[in-house]
C-alpha positions in Angstrom: 20.1 -84.8 83.0 17.6 -83.6 85.6 17.7 -80.3 87.3 18.0 -78.1 84.2 21.8 -77.6 84.5 24.5 -79.2 82.6 26.4 -81.8 84.5 30.1 -82.0 83.7 31.3 -85.5 82.8 33.7 -87.3 85.0 36.9 -88.0 83.0 38.4 -91.4 83.5 41.5 -91.3 85.6 44.7 -91.1 83.5 46.9 -94.1 83.7 49.4 -94.1 86.6 53.0 -93.3 85.5 55.2 -96.3 85.4 58.4 -94.8 86.9 61.5 -96.4 85.6 63.8 -97.9 88.2 67.3 -96.5 88.4 69.8 -99.0 89.5 73.3 -97.7 90.3 76.2 -100.1 90.2 78.1 -100.7 93.4 81.8 -100.8 93.8 83.3 -104.3 93.6 84.9 -104.7 97.0 87.2 -107.5 98.0 85.1 -110.2 99.7 87.3 -110.4 102.8 87.9 -106.6 103.2 86.6 -104.9 106.3 86.0 -107.8 108.6 83.2 -109.5 106.6 84.5 -113.1 106.7 88.0 -113.3 108.0 89.3 -112.1 111.3 92.3 -109.8 111.2 95.7 -111.2 112.2 97.8 -110.1 115.0 98.4 -106.4 115.5 95.1 -105.6 113.6 96.7 -106.2 110.2 94.4 -107.4 107.4 94.8 -110.8 105.9 97.5 -110.5 103.2 96.3 -113.6 101.5 93.0 -111.9 100.2 92.6 -109.9 97.0 94.2 -106.5 96.8 92.2 -103.3 97.2 91.4 -101.2 94.1 93.6 -98.2 93.6 92.2 -94.7 93.7 92.5 -94.5 89.9 90.5 -97.6 89.5 88.0 -96.3 92.0 87.7 -93.1 90.1 87.3 -94.9 86.8 84.6 -97.2 88.2 82.8 -94.2 89.8 82.9 -92.3 86.4 81.6 -95.3 84.6 78.8 -95.9 87.1 77.8 -92.3 87.0 77.8 -92.4 83.2 75.5 -95.5 83.3 73.3 -93.8 86.0 73.0 -90.6 83.8 72.1 -92.8 80.8 69.4 -94.5 82.9 68.2 -91.1 84.0 68.0 -89.9 80.4 66.1 -93.0 79.3 63.8 -92.8 82.3 63.0 -89.2 81.6 62.3 -90.0 78.0 60.0 -92.8 79.0 58.1 -90.5 81.4 57.9 -87.8 78.8 56.4 -90.3 76.3 53.9 -91.5 78.9 52.9 -88.0 79.8 52.4 -87.1 76.1 50.3 -90.2 75.5 48.2 -89.7 78.5 47.7 -86.0 77.8 46.6 -86.9 74.2 44.2 -89.6 75.6 42.8 -87.1 78.1 42.1 -84.5 75.4 40.5 -87.1 73.2 38.3 -88.3 76.0 37.4 -84.7 76.8 36.5 -84.0 73.2 34.2 -87.1 73.0 32.5 -86.1 76.3 32.2 -82.5 75.0 30.5 -83.7 71.9 28.1 -85.9 73.9 27.2 -83.0 76.2 26.7 -80.7 73.3 24.4 -83.2 71.7 22.4 -83.6 74.9 22.1 -79.8 75.2 21.0 -79.5 71.6 18.4 -82.1 72.1 17.1 -80.4 75.2 16.9 -77.1 73.4 15.0 -78.6 70.5 12.6 -80.3 72.9 12.0 -77.0 74.8 11.7 -75.2 71.5 9.0 -77.6 70.4 7.1 -77.1 73.7 7.3 -73.4 73.3 6.0 -73.6 69.7 3.1 -75.8 70.9 2.3 -73.3 73.7 2.6 -70.4 71.3 0.2 -72.1 68.8 -2.4 -72.8 71.6 -2.2 -69.3 73.0 -2.4 -67.8 69.5 -5.5 -69.9 68.7 -7.2 -68.8 72.0 -6.4 -65.2 71.2 -7.8 -65.5 67.7 -10.9 -67.2 68.9 -11.4 -64.6 71.6 -10.9 -61.8 69.0 -13.4 -63.4 66.6 -16.0 -63.9 69.3 -15.7 -60.2 70.4 -15.9 -59.1 66.8 -19.2 -61.0 66.3 -20.5 -59.5 69.6 -19.6 -56.0 68.4 -21.3 -56.6 65.1 -24.5 -57.8 66.8 -24.4 -54.8 69.2 -23.9 -52.4 66.3 -26.8 -53.9 64.3 -29.0 -53.7 67.3 -28.1 -50.1 68.1 -28.6 -49.2 64.4 -32.0 -50.8 64.4 -33.0 -49.1 67.6 -31.8 -45.7 66.2 -33.7 -46.2 63.0 -36.9 -47.2 64.9 -36.5 -44.2 67.2 -35.9 -41.9 64.3 -39.0 -43.2 62.5 -41.0 -42.7 65.6 -39.8 -39.2 66.0 -40.4 -38.4 62.4 -44.0 -39.8 62.7 -44.6 -37.7 65.9 -43.3 -34.6 64.1 -45.6 -35.3 61.2 -48.5 -35.9 63.4 -47.8 -32.7 65.4 -47.5 -30.8 62.1 -50.8 -32.2 60.8 -52.5 -31.4 64.1 -51.1 -27.9 64.0 -52.2 -27.4 60.4 -55.6 -28.8 61.3 -56.0 -26.4 64.2 -54.8 -23.5 62.0 -57.3 -24.5 59.3 -60.1 -24.7 61.8 -59.1 -21.3 63.2 -59.0 -19.8 59.7 -62.3 -21.4 58.9 -63.7 -19.9 62.1 -62.4 -16.5 61.2 -63.8 -16.7 57.7 -67.2 -17.8 59.1 -67.1 -14.8 61.5 -66.4 -12.5 58.6 -69.2 -13.9 56.6 -71.6 -13.7 59.6 -70.5 -10.1 60.2 -71.1 -9.2 56.5 -74.4 -10.9 56.6 -75.4 -9.0 59.7 -74.3 -5.7 58.3 -76.2 -6.1 55.1 -79.5 -6.8 56.7 
């Protein structure tokens, strides 16, 4: 992915819970009770020809039975929802693990590519540094040789000048000594005459 950062995957939406339908039973009422079909007789009395109303005991038993059925439906419905939640949670974690592995693989590939680029840059830079070092060493060797030759030439010239100066001095001293000797000889010759 572009941008240098890791983009988190979008997990697929978990399946919608299928909520069980709870259906409570209704009390069985007489069809003509309460003014549904037949009109009351004189003095507001109900029609005596219709079915009789259930007794309070029968109503209580029906109610307890219906509540028991409703509780059983609730238990089954809760068990169904728990099973759905468990399955969807497992599916979510499986999907997350797969996406995590994919992201880790992408990151690993990016790191390897960047490591290869770094290695190439390192090799290029190292080659340039080594070439520069070799060139400067060659230049230093040449400068050292040139300076050594110049020193030796200068030293030879100085030694020759010293020798020439010494020879000239010895020559002058010899001439002076010869002149002194000649003076002595001339003086002796003049004194003996």
